VMD Tcl script that builds the backbone (N, CA, C; Angstrom):
set m [mol new atoms 315]
animate dup $m
set s [atomselect $m all]
$s set {name element resname resid chain x y z} {
  {N N UNK 1 A 0.808 -1.192 0.000}
  {CA C UNK 1 A 0.000 0.000 0.000}
  {C C UNK 1 A 0.847 1.250 0.000}
  {N N UNK 2 A 2.106 1.106 -0.290}
  {CA C UNK 2 A 2.944 2.303 -0.342}
  {C C UNK 2 A 2.495 3.187 -1.483}
  {N N UNK 3 A 2.554 4.474 -1.261}
  {CA C UNK 3 A 2.134 5.409 -2.275}
  {C C UNK 3 A 0.666 5.774 -2.187}
  {N N UNK 4 A -0.076 5.132 -1.281}
  {CA C UNK 4 A -1.493 5.451 -1.128}
  {C C UNK 4 A -1.631 6.783 -0.401}
  {N N UNK 5 A -2.564 7.590 -0.850}
  {CA C UNK 5 A -2.793 8.892 -0.253}
  {C C UNK 5 A -4.050 8.837 0.602}
  {N N UNK 6 A -3.959 9.407 1.805}
  {CA C UNK 6 A -5.098 9.422 2.720}
  {C C UNK 6 A -5.523 10.862 2.978}
  {N N UNK 7 A -6.823 11.076 3.063}
  {CA C UNK 7 A -7.319 12.412 3.362}
  {C C UNK 7 A -7.125 12.698 4.850}
  {N N UNK 8 A -7.170 13.959 5.197}
  {CA C UNK 8 A -7.032 14.357 6.602}
  {C C UNK 8 A -8.175 13.773 7.433}
  {N N UNK 9 A -9.368 13.789 6.870}
  {CA C UNK 9 A -10.537 13.249 7.572}
  {C C UNK 9 A -10.349 11.754 7.846}
  {N N UNK 10 A -9.802 11.033 6.880}
  {CA C UNK 10 A -9.563 9.602 7.051}
  {C C UNK 10 A -8.562 9.367 8.178}
  {N N UNK 11 A -7.509 10.174 8.218}
  {CA C UNK 11 A -6.499 10.049 9.273}
  {C C UNK 11 A -7.111 10.282 10.647}
  {N N UNK 12 A -7.935 11.320 10.747}
  {CA C UNK 12 A -8.582 11.639 12.028}
  {C C UNK 12 A -9.448 10.468 12.484}
  {N N UNK 13 A -10.270 9.958 11.576}
  {CA C UNK 13 A -11.156 8.839 11.937}
  {C C UNK 13 A -10.361 7.584 12.280}
  {N N UNK 14 A -9.263 7.347 11.576}
  {CA C UNK 14 A -8.434 6.180 11.862}
  {C C UNK 14 A -7.811 6.283 13.252}
  {N N UNK 15 A -7.339 7.471 13.619}
  {CA C UNK 15 A -6.747 7.667 14.943}
  {C C UNK 15 A -7.812 7.487 16.019}
  {N N UNK 16 A -9.010 8.011 15.790}
  {CA C UNK 16 A -10.095 7.837 16.762}
  {C C UNK 16 A -10.440 6.358 16.942}
  {N N UNK 17 A -10.485 5.621 15.831}
  {CA C UNK 17 A -10.759 4.189 15.901}
  {C C UNK 17 A -9.661 3.472 16.680}
  {N N UNK 18 A -8.414 3.846 16.428}
  {CA C UNK 18 A -7.295 3.218 17.127}
  {C C UNK 18 A -7.370 3.470 18.631}
  {N N UNK 19 A -7.852 4.657 19.024}
  {CA C UNK 19 A -8.015 4.955 20.452}
  {C C UNK 19 A -9.073 4.051 21.076}
  {N N UNK 20 A -10.087 3.713 20.299}
  {CA C UNK 20 A -11.188 2.896 20.810}
  {C C UNK 20 A -10.831 1.414 20.900}
  {N N UNK 21 A -10.227 0.884 19.847}
  {CA C UNK 21 A -10.016 -0.572 19.799}
  {C C UNK 21 A -8.544 -0.974 19.800}
  {N N UNK 22 A -7.648 -0.014 19.767}
  {CA C UNK 22 A -6.225 -0.327 19.733}
  {C C UNK 22 A -5.670 -0.176 18.333}
  {N N UNK 23 A -4.401 0.189 18.268}
  {CA C UNK 23 A -3.775 0.490 16.981}
  {C C UNK 23 A -3.685 -0.737 16.085}
  {N N UNK 24 A -3.303 -1.874 16.656}
  {CA C UNK 24 A -3.118 -3.083 15.849}
  {C C UNK 24 A -4.448 -3.523 15.219}
  {N N UNK 25 A -5.512 -3.587 16.032}
  {CA C UNK 25 A -6.824 -3.995 15.519}
  {C C UNK 25 A -7.335 -2.997 14.483}
  {N N UNK 26 A -7.140 -1.711 14.760}
  {CA C UNK 26 A -7.616 -0.689 13.823}
  {C C UNK 26 A -6.891 -0.804 12.489}
  {N N UNK 27 A -5.588 -1.028 12.532}
  {CA C UNK 27 A -4.821 -1.157 11.291}
  {C C UNK 27 A -5.303 -2.347 10.469}
  {N N UNK 28 A -5.567 -3.476 11.135}
  {CA C UNK 28 A -6.064 -4.663 10.435}
  {C C UNK 28 A -7.440 -4.378 9.844}
  {N N UNK 29 A -8.309 -3.764 10.652}
  {CA C UNK 29 A -9.664 -3.469 10.192}
  {C C UNK 29 A -9.673 -2.517 9.006}
  {N N UNK 30 A -8.756 -1.556 9.019}
  {CA C UNK 30 A -8.694 -0.576 7.943}
  {C C UNK 30 A -7.858 -1.060 6.757}
  {N N UNK 31 A -7.150 -2.168 6.937}
  {CA C UNK 31 A -6.332 -2.707 5.853}
  {C C UNK 31 A -5.140 -1.826 5.524}
  {N N UNK 32 A -4.507 -1.334 6.564}
  {CA C UNK 32 A -3.370 -0.444 6.362}
  {C C UNK 32 A -2.215 -0.878 7.241}
  {N N UNK 33 A -0.987 -0.434 6.911}
  {CA C UNK 33 A 0.160 -0.787 7.736}
  {C C UNK 33 A 0.032 -0.193 9.143}
  {N N UNK 34 A 0.348 -1.004 10.143}
  {CA C UNK 34 A 0.275 -0.543 11.527}
  {C C UNK 34 A 1.232 0.627 11.767}
  {N N UNK 35 A 2.372 0.620 11.078}
  {CA C UNK 35 A 3.345 1.708 11.226}
  {C C UNK 35 A 2.794 3.051 10.781}
  {N N UNK 36 A 2.012 3.024 9.719}
  {CA C UNK 36 A 1.397 4.267 9.233}
  {C C UNK 36 A 0.439 4.821 10.266}
  {N N UNK 37 A -0.403 3.940 10.801}
  {CA C UNK 37 A -1.377 4.364 11.802}
  {C C UNK 37 A -0.659 4.838 13.078}
  {N N UNK 38 A 0.387 4.142 13.459}
  {CA C UNK 38 A 1.154 4.549 14.648}
  {C C UNK 38 A 1.757 5.934 14.460}
  {N N UNK 39 A 2.213 6.214 13.252}
  {CA C UNK 39 A 2.748 7.542 12.948}
  {C C UNK 39 A 1.689 8.615 13.101}
  {N N UNK 40 A 0.475 8.314 12.659}
  {CA C UNK 40 A -0.618 9.273 12.797}
  {C C UNK 40 A -0.985 9.484 14.259}
  {N N UNK 41 A -0.956 8.404 15.032}
  {CA C UNK 41 A -1.266 8.510 16.461}
  {C C UNK 41 A -0.241 9.413 17.143}
  {N N UNK 42 A 1.020 9.214 16.815}
  {CA C UNK 42 A 2.081 10.073 17.381}
  {C C UNK 42 A 1.891 11.520 16.949}
  {N N UNK 43 A 1.528 11.730 15.698}
  {CA C UNK 43 A 1.299 13.092 15.197}
  {C C UNK 43 A 0.123 13.734 15.934}
  {N N UNK 44 A -0.902 12.952 16.231}
  {CA C UNK 44 A -2.055 13.477 16.971}
  {C C UNK 44 A -1.646 13.855 18.396}
  {N N UNK 45 A -0.788 13.051 18.999}
  {CA C UNK 45 A -0.306 13.357 20.349}
  {C C UNK 45 A 0.502 14.644 20.370}
  {N N UNK 46 A 1.226 14.913 19.283}
  {CA C UNK 46 A 2.019 16.146 19.188}
  {C C UNK 46 A 1.159 17.336 18.775}
  {N N UNK 47 A -0.110 17.084 18.459}
  {CA C UNK 47 A -1.006 18.161 18.062}
  {C C UNK 47 A -0.941 18.492 16.587}
  {N N UNK 48 A -0.317 17.642 15.797}
  {CA C UNK 48 A -0.174 17.888 14.365}
  {C C UNK 48 A -1.401 17.440 13.574}
  {N N UNK 49 A -2.204 16.572 14.184}
  {CA C UNK 49 A -3.466 16.157 13.587}
  {C C UNK 49 A -4.554 16.589 14.556}
  {N N UNK 50 A -5.467 17.413 14.082}
  {CA C UNK 50 A -6.543 17.926 14.926}
  {C C UNK 50 A -7.670 16.907 14.966}
  {N N UNK 51 A -7.878 16.331 16.141}
  {CA C UNK 51 A -8.915 15.321 16.298}
  {C C UNK 51 A -10.277 15.928 16.611}
  {N N UNK 52 A -10.325 17.224 16.715}
  {CA C UNK 52 A -11.581 17.895 16.979}
  {C C UNK 52 A -11.760 18.229 18.443}
  {N N UNK 53 A -12.867 18.846 18.722}
  {CA C UNK 53 A -13.170 19.313 20.061}
  {C C UNK 53 A -13.216 18.145 21.046}
  {N N UNK 54 A -12.555 18.323 22.172}
  {CA C UNK 54 A -12.576 17.313 23.223}
  {C C UNK 54 A -11.705 16.113 22.947}
  {N N UNK 55 A -10.892 16.155 21.930}
  {CA C UNK 55 A -10.080 14.999 21.568}
  {C C UNK 55 A -8.600 15.184 21.879}
  {N N UNK 56 A -8.256 16.274 22.560}
  {CA C UNK 56 A -6.844 16.500 22.874}
  {C C UNK 56 A -6.387 15.533 23.955}
  {N N UNK 57 A -5.191 15.047 23.821}
  {CA C UNK 57 A -4.582 14.220 24.852}
  {C C UNK 57 A -3.737 15.124 25.730}
  {N N UNK 58 A -3.361 14.669 26.914}
  {CA C UNK 58 A -2.482 15.502 27.747}
  {C C UNK 58 A -1.184 15.870 27.020}
  {N N UNK 59 A -0.645 14.937 26.239}
  {CA C UNK 59 A 0.596 15.220 25.515}
  {C C UNK 59 A 0.386 16.305 24.461}
  {N N UNK 60 A -0.689 16.204 23.674}
  {CA C UNK 60 A -0.906 17.206 22.638}
  {C C UNK 60 A -1.324 18.520 23.258}
  {N N UNK 61 A -2.068 18.475 24.365}
  {CA C UNK 61 A -2.433 19.697 25.061}
  {C C UNK 61 A -1.206 20.431 25.559}
  {N N UNK 62 A -0.248 19.712 26.086}
  {CA C UNK 62 A 0.991 20.324 26.548}
  {C C UNK 62 A 1.764 20.889 25.357}
  {N N UNK 63 A 1.740 20.189 24.253}
  {CA C UNK 63 A 2.438 20.665 23.070}
  {C C UNK 63 A 1.818 21.974 22.587}
  {N N UNK 64 A 0.496 22.018 22.554}
  {CA C UNK 64 A -0.183 23.229 22.116}
  {C C UNK 64 A 0.087 24.378 23.079}
  {N N UNK 65 A 0.111 24.075 24.378}
  {CA C UNK 65 A 0.417 25.107 25.372}
  {C C UNK 65 A 1.847 25.620 25.185}
  {N N UNK 66 A 2.768 24.706 24.909}
  {CA C UNK 66 A 4.159 25.108 24.685}
  {C C UNK 66 A 4.282 25.961 23.426}
  {N N UNK 67 A 3.551 25.581 22.385}
  {CA C UNK 67 A 3.570 26.368 21.142}
  {C C UNK 67 A 2.990 27.761 21.378}
  {N N UNK 68 A 1.913 27.830 22.152}
  {CA C UNK 68 A 1.293 29.115 22.454}
  {C C UNK 68 A 2.246 30.003 23.242}
  {N N UNK 69 A 2.935 29.433 24.221}
  {CA C UNK 69 A 3.901 30.202 25.019}
  {C C UNK 69 A 5.033 30.704 24.126}
  {N N UNK 70 A 5.533 29.840 23.254}
  {CA C UNK 70 A 6.606 30.238 22.343}
  {C C UNK 70 A 6.144 31.365 21.420}
  {N N UNK 71 A 4.908 31.272 20.931}
  {CA C UNK 71 A 4.369 32.319 20.053}
  {C C UNK 71 A 4.237 33.636 20.807}
  {N N UNK 72 A 3.759 33.566 22.054}
  {CA C UNK 72 A 3.635 34.796 22.854}
  {C C UNK 72 A 5.000 35.412 23.132}
  {N N UNK 73 A 5.979 34.549 23.444}
  {CA C UNK 73 A 7.332 35.054 23.677}
  {C C UNK 73 A 7.889 35.721 22.426}
  {N N UNK 74 A 7.632 35.122 21.274}
  {CA C UNK 74 A 8.103 35.678 20.008}
  {C C UNK 74 A 7.431 37.024 19.729}
  {N N UNK 75 A 6.139 37.120 20.025}
  {CA C UNK 75 A 5.431 38.391 19.829}
  {C C UNK 75 A 6.025 39.471 20.719}
  {N N UNK 76 A 6.316 39.140 21.975}
  {CA C UNK 76 A 6.928 40.119 22.881}
  {C C UNK 76 A 8.274 40.583 22.340}
  {N N UNK 77 A 9.056 39.638 21.839}
  {CA C UNK 77 A 10.370 39.967 21.282}
  {C C UNK 77 A 10.227 40.889 20.067}
  {N N UNK 78 A 9.268 40.592 19.204}
  {CA C UNK 78 A 9.043 41.401 18.005}
  {C C UNK 78 A 8.557 42.795 18.388}
  {N N UNK 79 A 7.655 42.874 19.376}
  {CA C UNK 79 A 7.171 44.183 19.825}
  {C C UNK 79 A 8.303 45.013 20.413}
  {N N UNK 80 A 9.187 44.372 21.165}
  {CA C UNK 80 A 10.337 45.071 21.745}
  {C C UNK 80 A 11.252 45.585 20.628}
  {N N UNK 81 A 11.521 44.740 19.644}
  {CA C UNK 81 A 12.340 45.136 18.491}
  {C C UNK 81 A 11.680 46.282 17.726}
  {N N UNK 82 A 10.360 46.192 17.562}
  {CA C UNK 82 A 9.623 47.222 16.834}
  {C C UNK 82 A 9.745 48.564 17.559}
  {N N UNK 83 A 9.617 48.567 18.896}
  {CA C UNK 83 A 9.741 49.810 19.672}
  {C C UNK 83 A 11.148 50.395 19.514}
  {N N UNK 84 A 12.163 49.529 19.548}
  {CA C UNK 84 A 13.540 49.991 19.386}
  {C C UNK 84 A 13.732 50.609 17.997}
  {N N UNK 85 A 13.212 49.969 16.989}
  {CA C UNK 85 A 13.352 50.472 15.624}
  {C C UNK 85 A 12.614 51.794 15.429}
  {N N UNK 86 A 11.458 51.943 16.078}
  {CA C UNK 86 A 10.731 53.221 16.000}
  {C C UNK 86 A 11.570 54.350 16.607}
  {N N UNK 87 A 12.200 54.073 17.753}
  {CA C UNK 87 A 13.042 55.087 18.395}
  {C C UNK 87 A 14.228 55.443 17.507}
  {N N UNK 88 A 14.851 54.426 16.924}
  {CA C UNK 88 A 15.977 54.677 16.025}
  {C C UNK 88 A 15.522 55.501 14.822}
  {N N UNK 89 A 14.351 55.190 14.293}
  {CA C UNK 89 A 13.819 55.922 13.146}
  {C C UNK 89 A 13.559 57.392 13.508}
  {N N UNK 90 A 12.974 57.618 14.690}
  {CA C UNK 90 A 12.738 58.994 15.147}
  {C C UNK 90 A 14.062 59.756 15.263}
  {N N UNK 91 A 15.071 59.102 15.836}
  {CA C UNK 91 A 16.383 59.736 15.974}
  {C C UNK 91 A 16.958 60.100 14.608}
  {N N UNK 92 A 16.869 59.173 13.671}
  {CA C UNK 92 A 17.406 59.431 12.332}
  {C C UNK 92 A 16.644 60.558 11.632}
  {N N UNK 93 A 15.334 60.624 11.833}
  {CA C UNK 93 A 14.559 61.717 11.241}
  {C C UNK 93 A 14.989 63.063 11.831}
  {N N UNK 94 A 15.196 63.093 13.152}
  {CA C UNK 94 A 15.657 64.331 13.800}
  {C C UNK 94 A 17.047 64.713 13.300}
  {N N UNK 95 A 17.916 63.743 13.167}
  {CA C UNK 95 A 19.271 64.017 12.677}
  {C C UNK 95 A 19.221 64.544 11.244}
  {N N UNK 96 A 18.357 63.968 10.425}
  {CA C UNK 96 A 18.218 64.421 9.044}
  {C C UNK 96 A 17.750 65.870 9.001}
  {N N UNK 97 A 16.758 66.203 9.834}
  {CA C UNK 97 A 16.272 67.589 9.895}
  {C C UNK 97 A 17.379 68.528 10.352}
  {N N UNK 98 A 18.135 68.117 11.359}
  {CA C UNK 98 A 19.218 68.942 11.889}
  {C C UNK 98 A 20.249 69.247 10.801}
  {N N UNK 99 A 20.677 68.196 10.095}
  {CA C UNK 99 A 21.689 68.393 9.065}
  {C C UNK 99 A 21.137 69.151 7.858}
  {N N UNK 100 A 19.852 68.961 7.549}
  {CA C UNK 100 A 19.244 69.722 6.464}
  {C C UNK 100 A 19.198 71.203 6.793}
  {N N UNK 101 A 18.901 71.542 8.037}
  {CA C UNK 101 A 18.859 72.948 8.458}
  {C C UNK 101 A 20.258 73.532 8.458}
  {N N UNK 102 A 21.261 72.783 8.862}
  {CA C UNK 102 A 22.612 73.303 8.906}
  {C C UNK 102 A 23.169 73.557 7.501}
  {N N UNK 103 A 22.680 72.853 6.501}
  {CA C UNK 103 A 23.129 73.064 5.110}
  {C C UNK 103 A 22.528 74.343 4.563}
  {N N UNK 104 A 21.353 74.726 5.055}
  {CA C UNK 104 A 20.676 75.922 4.562}
  {C C UNK 104 A 21.400 77.180 5.037}
  {N N UNK 105 A 22.105 77.138 6.144}
  {CA C UNK 105 A 22.764 78.330 6.714}
  {C C UNK 105 A 23.996 78.702 5.994}
}
mol reanalyze $m
mol bondsrecalc $m
mol representation Tube
mol addrep $m
């Protein structure tokens, strides 16, 4: 079955089935390699496959929380950089005005 393409919806349903009856049984029932299904289960735990509302595991929930914290930290860093650049820009504008006035004299 190598080269077979699966839709996102199929992956979600396969992972849900594996949670209910076990990965090995689900793989046999779906007629797919157990390794493929195991990979999807791991991806769901990391939060890479959205299982829908109420389907987060503690592992994927922690991953999403960690991603959110990293995103917030990055936003703070960007805002700090933006404020610094605005100040530098204001300084350069003032310097430009100063030198423009001194050339007129």
